[in-house]
DORO-913281 format. One record per residue (C-alpha): y, x, z; residue number from 1. Coordinates in steps of 0.5 Angstrom, whole numbers, m for minus. Each point is the difference from the previous one (the first is absolute). Layout:
<atoms>
[atom [Y,X,Z],NUM]
...
</atoms>
This chain:
<atoms>
[atom [m74,222,m68],1]
[atom [m2,m6,m4],2]
[atom [5,m2,m6],3]
[atom [3,m6,0],4]
[atom [m5,m5,m4],5]
[atom [5,m5,m2],6]
[atom [5,5,m3],7]
[atom [m6,4,m3],8]
[atom [m3,m7,m3],9]
[atom [7,m2,m3],10]
[atom [1,7,m3],11]
[atom [m6,0,m3],12]
[atom [1,m7,m3],13]
[atom [7,1,m2],14]
[atom [m3,7,m4],15]
[atom [m5,m4,m3],16]
[atom [5,m5,m3],17]
[atom [5,5,m2],18]
[atom [m6,4,m4],19]
[atom [m2,m6,m4],20]
[atom [m1,2,m7],21]
[atom [4,m3,m5],22]
[atom [m4,m3,m5],23]
[atom [1,m3,m7],24]
[atom [1,m7,3],25]
[atom [4,2,6],26]
[atom [7,m3,1],27]
[atom [5,6,1],28]
[atom [5,m5,4],29]
[atom [m5,m2,5],30]
[atom [0,2,7],31]
[atom [m6,3,3],32]
[atom [m5,m5,4],33]
[atom [3,m2,7],34]
[atom [m4,4,5],35]
[atom [m4,m4,5],36]
[atom [3,0,7],37]
[atom [m5,3,5],38]
[atom [2,m5,5],39]
[atom [m1,m8,0],40]
[atom [6,m4,3],41]
[atom [m2,m3,7],42]
[atom [4,m6,m2],43]
[atom [m4,m2,m6],44]
[atom [m6,3,3],45]
[atom [1,m5,6],46]
[atom [1,m6,m5],47]
[atom [m7,2,m3],48]
[atom [m3,m1,7],49]
[atom [2,m7,0],50]
[atom [m3,m1,m7],51]
[atom [m6,2,3],52]
[atom [0,m4,6],53]
[atom [2,m6,m5],54]
[atom [m7,2,m4],55]
[atom [m3,m2,6],56]
[atom [2,m8,m1],57]
[atom [m3,0,m6],58]
[atom [m7,3,2],59]
[atom [m5,m6,0],60]
[atom [m5,4,5],61]
[atom [6,0,5],62]
[atom [0,m7,4],63]
[atom [5,m5,m2],64]
[atom [4,m1,6],65]
[atom [0,8,0],66]
[atom [2,1,m7],67]
[atom [6,m5,2],68]
[atom [2,5,6],69]
[atom [0,6,m5],70]
[atom [5,m4,m5],71]
[atom [4,m1,6],72]
[atom [0,7,3],73]
[atom [2,2,m7],74]
[atom [6,m4,1],75]
[atom [2,2,7],76]
[atom [m1,7,m3],77]
[atom [5,m1,m5],78]
[atom [5,m3,5],79]
[atom [0,6,4],80]
[atom [0,5,m6],81]
[atom [7,m4,m2],82]
[atom [2,0,7],83]
[atom [0,8,1],84]
[atom [m2,4,m6],85]
[atom [4,m4,m5],86]
[atom [6,m1,5],87]
[atom [0,7,1],88]
[atom [0,2,m7],89]
[atom [6,m5,m2],90]
[atom [4,3,6],91]
[atom [m1,7,m4],92]
[atom [2,m3,m7],93]
[atom [6,m4,4],94]
[atom [2,7,3],95]
[atom [m1,4,m7],96]
[atom [m5,4,3],97]
[atom [m2,5,m6],98]
[atom [m6,2,3],99]
[atom [m6,1,m4],100]
[atom [m7,m1,4],101]
[atom [m6,5,m1],102]
[atom [m2,m4,m5],103]
[atom [6,1,m5],104]
[atom [2,m8,1],105]
[atom [8,m1,1],106]
[atom [1,m6,5],107]
[atom [2,m5,m6],108]
[atom [m6,2,m4],109]
[atom [m4,m1,6],110]
[atom [3,m7,1],111]
[atom [m1,m2,m7],112]
[atom [m7,2,0],113]
[atom [m1,m4,7],114]
[atom [3,m6,m3],115]
[atom [m4,0,m6],116]
[atom [m7,1,4],117]
[atom [2,m5,6],118]
[atom [2,m5,m5],119]
[atom [m7,0,m3],120]
[atom [m3,0,6],121]
[atom [3,m6,3],122]
[atom [m2,m3,m7],123]
[atom [m7,2,1],124]
[atom [0,m3,7],125]
[atom [2,m7,m2],126]
[atom [m5,0,m6],127]
[atom [m5,2,5],128]
[atom [2,m6,5],129]
[atom [1,m5,m6],130]
[atom [m6,2,m4],131]
[atom [m5,3,5],132]
[atom [1,m2,7],133]
[atom [2,m7,m1],134]
[atom [m6,m2,m5],135]
[atom [m5,3,5],136]
[atom [3,m3,6],137]
[atom [0,m7,m3],138]
[atom [m7,1,m2],139]
[atom [m1,1,8],140]
[atom [4,m7,1],141]
[atom [6,4,3],142]
[atom [6,m2,m4],143]
[atom [7,1,0],144]
[atom [2,m7,m2],145]
[atom [6,m1,m5],146]
[atom [6,m5,1],147]
[atom [m3,m3,m7],148]
[atom [m7,m1,3],149]
[atom [2,m3,7],150]
[atom [m3,m7,1],151]
[atom [5,m6,2],152]
[atom [m3,1,7],153]
[atom [1,8,0],154]
[atom [7,m1,m2],155]
[atom [1,m5,6],156]
[atom [m3,5,4],157]
[atom [4,6,m2],158]
[atom [6,m4,0],159]
[atom [m1,m2,7],160]
[atom [m1,8,2],161]
[atom [6,1,m4],162]
[atom [4,m5,4],163]
[atom [m3,2,7],164]
[atom [m1,7,0],165]
[atom [5,3,m6],166]
[atom [6,m4,0],167]
[atom [2,1,7],168]
[atom [0,7,0],169]
[atom [3,1,m7],170]
[atom [7,2,m1],171]
[atom [2,0,m8],172]
[atom [7,4,m1],173]
[atom [4,m3,m6],174]
[atom [4,6,m3],175]
[atom [7,m1,0],176]
[atom [6,5,2],177]
[atom [m1,m3,7],178]
[atom [m8,1,m1],179]
[atom [m1,7,m3],180]
[atom [m6,2,m2],181]
[atom [m4,2,6],182]
[atom [m3,6,2],183]
[atom [m7,0,m2],184]
[atom [m5,2,5],185]
[atom [m5,6,m2],186]
[atom [m6,m3,m3],187]
[atom [1,m7,2],188]
[atom [m2,m6,m4],189]
[atom [7,m4,m3],190]
[atom [1,m5,m6],191]
[atom [6,0,m5],192]
[atom [2,m7,m1],193]
[atom [4,m3,m6],194]
[atom [4,m6,2],195]
[atom [3,m6,m4],196]
[atom [5,m5,3],197]
[atom [5,0,5],198]
[atom [0,3,7],199]
[atom [2,m4,6],200]
[atom [7,2,m2],201]
[atom [0,m2,m7],202]
[atom [m1,7,m3],203]
[atom [m5,3,m5],204]
[atom [m3,6,4],205]
[atom [m5,2,m5],206]
[atom [m5,4,4],207]
[atom [m3,1,7],208]
[atom [m5,4,4],209]
[atom [m6,m2,4],210]
[atom [m4,5,5],211]
[atom [m7,m2,2],212]
[atom [m1,0,7],213]
[atom [m3,6,2],214]
[atom [m4,m3,6],215]
[atom [m4,m5,m5],216]
[atom [m6,2,m3],217]
[atom [0,1,m7],218]
[atom [m6,m4,m2],219]
[atom [m1,m7,3],220]
[atom [m7,m3,0],221]
[atom [m1,m7,m3],222]
[atom [m4,m4,5],223]
[atom [m7,m1,m2],224]
[atom [1,m8,2],225]
[atom [6,m1,m5],226]
[atom [m3,m3,m6],227]
[atom [m1,5,m6],228]
[atom [0,6,4],229]
[atom [m6,5,0],230]
[atom [m3,4,6],231]
[atom [5,6,m1],232]
[atom [6,m3,m4],233]
[atom [7,4,1],234]
[atom [7,m1,m2],235]
[atom [5,5,0],236]
[atom [6,m1,5],237]
[atom [4,2,m7],238]
[atom [m3,m6,m3],239]
[atom [2,m5,5],240]
[atom [7,3,0],241]
[atom [0,m1,m7],242]
[atom [m2,m7,0],243]
[atom [5,m3,5],244]
[atom [6,5,m1],245]
[atom [4,m6,m2],246]
[atom [0,m3,7],247]
[atom [4,7,2],248]
[atom [6,m2,m4],249]
[atom [1,m8,1],250]
[atom [5,m3,m6],251]
[atom [m2,6,m4],252]
[atom [m6,2,m5],253]
[atom [m4,6,0],254]
[atom [0,2,m7],255]
[atom [m4,7,1],256]
[atom [m4,3,6],257]
[atom [m2,7,0],258]
[atom [m4,5,5],259]
[atom [3,7,1],260]
[atom [m1,5,4],261]
[atom [4,7,2],262]
[atom [m2,6,2],263]
[atom [4,5,4],264]
[atom [1,7,2],265]
[atom [m4,0,6],266]
[atom [0,7,2],267]
[atom [3,2,7],268]
[atom [6,4,0],269]
[atom [1,4,7],270]
[atom [3,6,1],271]
[atom [m5,3,5],272]
[atom [5,6,1],273]
[atom [6,m4,2],274]
[atom [m4,m6,4],275]
[atom [0,1,7],276]
[atom [m5,m5,1],277]
[atom [m5,m1,m5],278]
[atom [m3,m6,2],279]
[atom [7,m3,1],280]
[atom [2,2,m7],281]
[atom [m6,m3,m3],282]
[atom [0,m6,3],283]
[atom [7,m1,m3],284]
[atom [m2,2,m7],285]
[atom [m6,m4,0],286]
[atom [4,m6,0],287]
[atom [4,2,m6],288]
[atom [m7,1,m4],289]
[atom [0,m7,m3],290]
[atom [7,1,m3],291]
[atom [m1,7,m4],292]
[atom [2,1,m7],293]
[atom [m3,m4,m5],294]
[atom [m5,3,m5],295]
[atom [m5,m6,m3],296]
[atom [1,m7,m2],297]
[atom [m6,m4,m1],298]
[atom [1,m7,m3],299]
[atom [m4,m6,m3],300]
[atom [m2,2,m7],301]
[atom [3,m7,m2],302]
[atom [7,2,3],303]
[atom [5,m1,m6],304]
[atom [3,6,m2],305]
[atom [7,m2,2],306]
[atom [m2,m1,7],307]
[atom [m4,7,1],308]
[atom [6,3,m3],309]
[atom [4,m4,6],310]
[atom [m4,3,5],311]
[atom [0,7,m3],312]
[atom [7,0,0],313]
[atom [1,m3,8],314]
[atom [m6,5,2],315]
[atom [3,6,m4],316]
[atom [m6,1,m4],317]
[atom [m2,2,m7],318]
[atom [m5,m3,m5],319]
[atom [m5,6,2],320]
[atom [0,m3,7],321]
[atom [m2,m7,m3],322]
[atom [m7,m2,1],323]
[atom [m2,m7,m3],324]
[atom [m6,m2,4],325]
[atom [m5,m5,m3],326]
[atom [m2,m4,6],327]
[atom [2,0,7],328]
[atom [5,6,2],329]
[atom [m3,5,5],330]
[atom [m8,m1,m1],331]
[atom [0,2,7],332]
[atom [0,m7,2],333]
[atom [m7,0,m2],334]
[atom [m2,5,5],335]
[atom [m1,m6,5],336]
[atom [m5,m4,m4],337]
[atom [m7,4,2],338]
[atom [2,m1,7],339]
[atom [1,m8,m1],340]
[atom [m7,m1,m4],341]
[atom [m7,1,4],342]
[atom [m4,2,m6],343]
[atom [m4,6,2],344]
[atom [m3,1,m7],345]
[atom [7,1,m3],346]
[atom [1,6,5],347]
[atom [m2,7,2],348]
[atom [m6,m1,5],349]
[atom [2,1,7],350]
[atom [m3,6,4],351]
[atom [0,2,7],352]
[atom [3,8,0],353]
[atom [m5,4,4],354]
[atom [1,3,7],355]
[atom [m4,7,m1],356]
[atom [m5,0,6],357]
[atom [3,6,3],358]
[atom [6,m3,1],359]
[atom [m3,m6,3],360]
[atom [1,2,8],361]
[atom [4,6,3],362]
[atom [4,3,m5],363]
[atom [2,6,3],364]
[atom [m7,2,1],365]
[atom [m1,m1,m7],366]
[atom [6,4,m2],367]
[atom [m2,5,5],368]
[atom [m7,0,m3],369]
[atom [2,1,m8],370]
[atom [6,m2,m4],371]
[atom [m1,m7,m3],372]
[atom [3,m3,m7],373]
[atom [2,m7,m1],374]
[atom [0,m2,m7],375]
[atom [4,m6,m1],376]
[atom [0,m6,m2],377]
[atom [m8,1,1],378]
[atom [1,2,7],379]
[atom [3,m4,5],380]
[atom [7,2,2],381]
[atom [m2,m2,7],382]
[atom [m2,7,3],383]
[atom [7,2,m1],384]
[atom [2,m6,4],385]
[atom [m5,1,5],386]
[atom [2,7,1],387]
[atom [7,m2,1],388]
[atom [m2,m5,5],389]
[atom [m5,4,4],390]
[atom [5,5,0],391]
[atom [5,m5,3],392]
[atom [m5,m2,6],393]
[atom [m3,7,1],394]
[atom [3,3,7],395]
[atom [m2,7,m3],396]
[atom [5,m1,m6],397]
[atom [7,3,1],398]
[atom [3,m1,m6],399]
[atom [0,m3,m7],400]
[atom [4,2,m6],401]
[atom [0,m4,m7],402]
[atom [4,0,m6],403]
[atom [1,m7,m3],404]
[atom [2,m1,m7],405]
[atom [m2,m7,m2],406]
[atom [m4,m4,5],407]
[atom [2,m8,m2],408]
[atom [4,m5,4],409]
[atom [m5,m1,6],410]
[atom [m4,7,1],411]
[atom [m6,0,4],412]
[atom [2,8,0],413]
[atom [7,m1,3],414]
[atom [m3,m5,5],415]
[atom [m5,5,2],416]
[atom [6,5,1],417]
[atom [4,m5,4],418]
[atom [m6,m1,5],419]
[atom [m1,8,0],420]
[atom [7,1,2],421]
[atom [0,m6,5],422]
[atom [m6,3,3],423]
[atom [4,7,2],424]
[atom [m2,4,m6],425]
[atom [5,5,m4],426]
[atom [0,m4,m6],427]
[atom [4,3,m6],428]
[atom [1,m3,m6],429]
[atom [3,3,m7],430]
[atom [2,m7,m3],431]
[atom [3,1,m8],432]
[atom [5,m5,0],433]
[atom [1,1,m8],434]
[atom [m7,m2,m2],435]
[atom [3,m4,m6],436]
[atom [m1,m8,1],437]
[atom [m3,1,7],438]
[atom [7,2,3],439]
[atom [1,m6,4],440]
[atom [m7,0,3],441]
[atom [1,7,2],442]
[atom [6,m1,3],443]
[atom [m3,m6,4],444]
[atom [m6,5,2],445]
[atom [5,5,2],446]
[atom [4,m4,5],447]
[atom [m7,m3,3],448]
[atom [m2,7,1],449]
[atom [6,2,4],450]
[atom [0,m6,4],451]
[atom [m6,2,3],452]
[atom [2,7,1],453]
[atom [m3,4,m6],454]
[atom [3,6,m3],455]
[atom [2,m2,m7],456]
[atom [3,4,m5],457]
[atom [2,m1,m7],458]
[atom [m3,6,m3],459]
[atom [5,5,m3],460]
[atom [7,m1,m4],461]
[atom [m2,1,m7],462]
[atom [m7,0,0],463]
[atom [m4,m6,1],464]
[atom [m6,0,4],465]
[atom [m6,m2,m4],466]
[atom [m6,4,4],467]
[atom [m5,m4,3],468]
[atom [m2,3,7],469]
[atom [m2,m2,7],470]
[atom [m1,4,6],471]
[atom [m3,m1,6],472]
[atom [0,4,6],473]
[atom [m5,m1,6],474]
[atom [m2,4,6],475]
[atom [m7,1,1],476]
[atom [m5,4,5],477]
[atom [m4,6,m2],478]
[atom [m7,m1,0],479]
[atom [m2,5,6],480]
[atom [7,1,3],481]
[atom [0,0,8],482]
[atom [2,m7,3],483]
[atom [7,m1,0],484]
[atom [2,5,m6],485]
[atom [5,m3,m4],486]
[atom [m2,m2,m7],487]
[atom [3,3,m6],488]
[atom [4,m4,m5],489]
[atom [m4,m1,m7],490]
[atom [3,m3,m6],491]
[atom [m3,m5,m5],492]
[atom [3,m2,m7],493]
[atom [0,m5,m5],494]
[atom [3,2,m7],495]
[atom [0,m4,m6],496]
[atom [2,m1,m7],497]
[atom [2,m7,1],498]
[atom [5,m4,5],499]
[atom [m2,m3,6],500]
[atom [0,m7,m2],501]
[atom [m7,m4,1],502]
[atom [2,m5,m6],503]
[atom [1,6,m5],504]
[atom [m6,3,2],505]
[atom [m4,m6,m2],506]
[atom [3,1,m7],507]
[atom [1,7,m1],508]
[atom [m5,6,m1],509]
[atom [2,5,5],510]
[atom [m3,5,5],511]
[atom [1,1,7],512]
[atom [m3,6,4],513]
[atom [m1,0,7],514]
[atom [m1,7,3],515]
[atom [1,4,7],516]
[atom [0,7,m4],517]
[atom [4,4,4],518]
[atom [4,4,m5],519]
[atom [1,m7,m4],520]
[atom [3,m3,6],521]
[atom [4,6,2],522]
[atom [3,m1,m7],523]
[atom [1,m7,1],524]
[atom [4,1,6],525]
[atom [4,5,m3],526]
[atom [3,m5,m5],527]
[atom [1,m5,5],528]
[atom [4,5,4],529]
[atom [4,2,m6],530]
[atom [1,m8,m2],531]
[atom [3,m1,7],532]
[atom [3,7,2],533]
[atom [2,2,m7],534]
[atom [m2,7,2],535]
[atom [m3,4,m4],536]
[atom [m8,0,0],537]
[atom [m4,6,0],538]
[atom [m5,1,m5],539]
[atom [m5,m5,m1],540]
[atom [m7,2,m1],541]
[atom [m3,m6,m3],542]
[atom [5,m5,m3],543]
[atom [4,1,m5],544]
[atom [7,m3,0],545]
[atom [6,m3,m4],546]
[atom [5,2,m1],547]
[atom [m2,7,2],548]
[atom [m7,2,m2],549]
[atom [m4,m5,m4],550]
[atom [3,1,m7],551]
[atom [m1,8,1],552]
[atom [m7,m2,3],553]
[atom [m2,m4,m6],554]
[atom [3,5,m5],555]
[atom [m4,6,4],556]
[atom [m7,m4,m1],557]
[atom [2,m1,m7],558]
[atom [1,7,m1],559]
[atom [m6,2,4],560]
[atom [m4,m4,m5],561]
[atom [3,3,m6],562]
[atom [m2,7,3],563]
[atom [m7,m3,1],564]
[atom [0,m2,m7],565]
[atom [2,7,m3],566]
[atom [m6,3,4],567]
[atom [m5,m5,m3],568]
[atom [m1,m4,7],569]
[atom [0,m7,0],570]
[atom [7,m3,0],571]
[atom [1,m7,0],572]
[atom [6,m5,3],573]
[atom [m1,m7,1],574]
[atom [6,m4,3],575]
[atom [1,m7,2],576]
[atom [7,m3,1],577]
[atom [4,m6,m1],578]
[atom [6,4,m4],579]
[atom [0,7,m4],580]
[atom [7,1,m2],581]
[atom [3,7,3],582]
[atom [1,5,m5],583]
[atom [m2,6,3],584]
[atom [m7,m3,2],585]
[atom [m1,m2,m7],586]
[atom [2,7,m2],587]
[atom [m5,3,4],588]
[atom [m5,m5,m2],589]
[atom [2,2,m8],590]
[atom [m1,8,2],591]
[atom [m7,m2,3],592]
[atom [m2,m3,m6],593]
[atom [2,5,m4],594]
[atom [m4,5,5],595]
[atom [m6,m4,m1],596]
[atom [0,m4,6],597]
[atom [m3,m7,m1],598]
[atom [4,m5,3],599]
[atom [m1,m8,1],600]
[atom [5,m4,3],601]
[atom [0,m7,2],602]
[atom [7,m3,0],603]
[atom [1,m7,2],604]
[atom [7,m1,m3],605]
[atom [5,5,m2],606]
[atom [m2,6,m4],607]
[atom [5,5,m3],608]
[atom [m6,5,m2],609]
[atom [m2,m1,m8],610]
[atom [m7,2,0],611]
[atom [m4,2,m6],612]
[atom [5,4,m4],613]
[atom [m2,6,m3],614]
[atom [2,6,3],615]
[atom [3,m3,6],616]
[atom [m5,m5,3],617]
[atom [m6,1,m4],618]
[atom [m4,0,7],619]
[atom [3,m6,3],620]
[atom [m2,m7,1],621]
[atom [4,m6,3],622]
[atom [m3,m6,2],623]
[atom [3,m7,4],624]
[atom [m5,m4,3],625]
[atom [2,m8,1],626]
[atom [m5,m4,4],627]
[atom [0,m5,5],628]
[atom [3,5,5],629]
[atom [7,4,0],630]
[atom [m2,7,m1],631]
[atom [4,4,5],632]
[atom [m3,6,3],633]
[atom [2,7,m2],634]
[atom [m6,5,0],635]
[atom [0,7,m3],636]
[atom [m6,4,m2],637]
[atom [0,7,m1],638]
[atom [m7,3,m3],639]
[atom [2,7,4],640]
[atom [m5,4,m4],641]
[atom [m6,m4,3],642]
[atom [3,m1,7],643]
[atom [3,m7,m1],644]
[atom [7,m2,4],645]
[atom [2,m7,1],646]
[atom [6,m2,3],647]
[atom [3,m7,1],648]
[atom [7,m2,0],649]
[atom [6,m5,1],650]
[atom [4,3,m6],651]
[atom [0,m1,m8],652]
[atom [2,5,m4],653]
[atom [7,m2,m1],654]
[atom [6,3,2],655]
[atom [2,m4,5],656]
[atom [m7,1,4],657]
[atom [0,7,m1],658]
[atom [7,2,1],659]
[atom [4,m6,3],660]
[atom [m5,m3,5],661]
[atom [m4,2,6],662]
[atom [m7,0,m2],663]
[atom [m7,3,2],664]
[atom [m6,2,m4],665]
[atom [m6,1,5],666]
[atom [m7,4,m2],667]
[atom [m7,m4,1],668]
[atom [m4,6,4],669]
[atom [m6,m4,1],670]
[atom [m5,2,m5],671]
[atom [m3,m7,m1],672]
[atom [6,m4,0],673]
[atom [3,5,m5],674]
[atom [m7,m1,m5],675]
[atom [1,m8,1],676]
[atom [8,1,m2],677]
[atom [m3,4,m6],678]
[atom [m5,m5,m2],679]
[atom [5,m5,0],680]
[atom [5,4,m5],681]
[atom [m6,1,m5],682]
[atom [m1,m8,1],683]
[atom [7,m1,m3],684]
[atom [m1,5,m5],685]
[atom [m6,m3,m3],686]
[atom [3,m7,1],687]
[atom [1,m3,m7],688]
[atom [1,m8,2],689]
[atom [6,1,3],690]
[atom [3,6,m2],691]
[atom [6,1,m5],692]
[atom [1,7,m4],693]
[atom [7,3,m1],694]
[atom [1,2,m7],695]
[atom [4,6,m2],696]
[atom [5,m5,m3],697]
[atom [1,m4,7],698]
[atom [m4,m6,m1],699]
[atom [m7,m2,3],700]
[atom [m6,m2,m3],701]
[atom [m7,m2,4],702]
[atom [m4,5,2],703]
[atom [m6,2,m5],704]
[atom [m6,m4,1],705]
[atom [4,m6,3],706]
[atom [m4,m7,0],707]
[atom [3,m6,2],708]
[atom [m3,m3,6],709]
[atom [m3,7,3],710]
[atom [1,2,7],711]
[atom [6,4,1],712]
[atom [0,6,5],713]
[atom [3,m4,6],714]
[atom [m5,m6,0],715]
[atom [m6,6,0],716]
[atom [3,3,6],717]
[atom [1,m7,3],718]
[atom [m7,m2,m1],719]
[atom [m2,7,2],720]
[atom [4,1,7],721]
[atom [1,m8,2],722]
[atom [m7,m2,m3],723]
[atom [m4,5,4],724]
[atom [4,m1,6],725]
</atoms>
């Protein structure tokens, strides 16, 4: 039995601290130096990831409008961080949870550190906007025109816009006992207005609140024919409201008008064990998502202190929850700009994803011949859709089984499944209703599938279905069989690391395996049977499955590498994933490092493992790749003593994925495909242009050899795969 690596390391560190020799200058009253925790806090690691995203906005080798997108993404990421992670943390503090995490930080200590880092991150976001992005955009004649810069003609046009488009839909609320402070919609744009003068009833009301209409664009282009306007001049909706806010309060004067935005807890609280119908329960809960507990208040940087205090009091928030924004509140407003501007030179060069030649015709024939690997976004998602469409029309296809996690509002995958059901196929779909922020789309999808007679199940109570699987059952004649002999049933499967979502397949890096391997298909059938019947599955021969065998399967393979290292055989682990925070897996990697196994981890976002710590993780290196595409696949490589094993998976190494979700990991059996995946892993390890290396203290630094403007691994793969198509 391998001893507990974390416990052993902590024991050694404490022993060293206790045995520190007393010198002539020693302070006998001082305590031993603090022991570094072996785990990095996951929330702080997530904030570090968002900082790396923000760095892309500063990178001058990235096209300008793409840099703007990265700035917006960093803002959007922070929104979700507060809606889910900070919201949960504040609930723990409110309930007095004394929990100390695996990193040794209490909830209150963690909240204080998050607040410190998040405030610094927000300040940096607006510094980048004001000092980097706006000047760079201005050089390209893309301007956000301030009110002080409006020409008389522009002022007249904007006033007309206000009168015709805004004023009819605005509903200002003056605050008095009959008009109490309104419920503020989650992440909506609002204004707190201070007023002087008497209202229509002869009273001084002091304050009013104005909510910006959600239906109107936040960026408004000034027409080019307006005198003084440039080719791409824009005003913010907030600027228009600021300029003419007096017109909302006849007889009074607005002495101040300041933007603010509230972030609320957006996690859904559904007791699945008590819900008779999960779909109905979620539908009821979704309507309340906009009104969860408040967790953050953003205000304009020039908002007076007394008004900020007033807002905090009304929203039950404290000073640590207040974020002052030196610019438009909610930078996601700027995400619309690249789509409004036709300047190809300021964007990433477009590309047409490749359709592998083998998949351009009869997909069933291609899969019978050999396994096929799709590498999104370089390879098109079209073959997956074509396979479904061929199956929907093929009279020999009897059944289609499919998992759906995120698909999009108008999903061609769903359309193909609906058509298959209409054509009389047995269509079974496991729809995960609880895919965060996609619940409404998935509810609509489930209802549409049920309407055409498809069998729809919502997964397993307490376990989200995150596995990406498709299974097609087809009756086929056997060559040489006598005429009239009934054909036999053959199964075809698609297994992926990403969702069945054509849009994200163009934005995320992922793998998809098309196979007719009987053993794999049998396992896939077994998992579907489990999800629909809830019965026990016989032993899976090829697949590893959460919550049953995946974690143990990974630990077994790690221990195998340790045994090989002890025998002097090649021992190497390469793991590529989105997040690594599960303590048992981290501990297993620490043990492997101490046993001499070389470990390379490519982890996009959260990583709680602390690399490069003497005596604990000397042999572990962790990198994060941030580039044009969002890194999303899960790839596991084990040297296996010179006979490499490669698995692809839907699961990150997080507690929820390994123990609280239905996930799968599947082997790459085809030698050529396996070699290709390994080569690409090596390309990632060689990347110095877009890689960030995790340091023992939890910070990240550019990879050694970094050169500004050098091609990253994603761009090289894009040129190699698509350029050679």
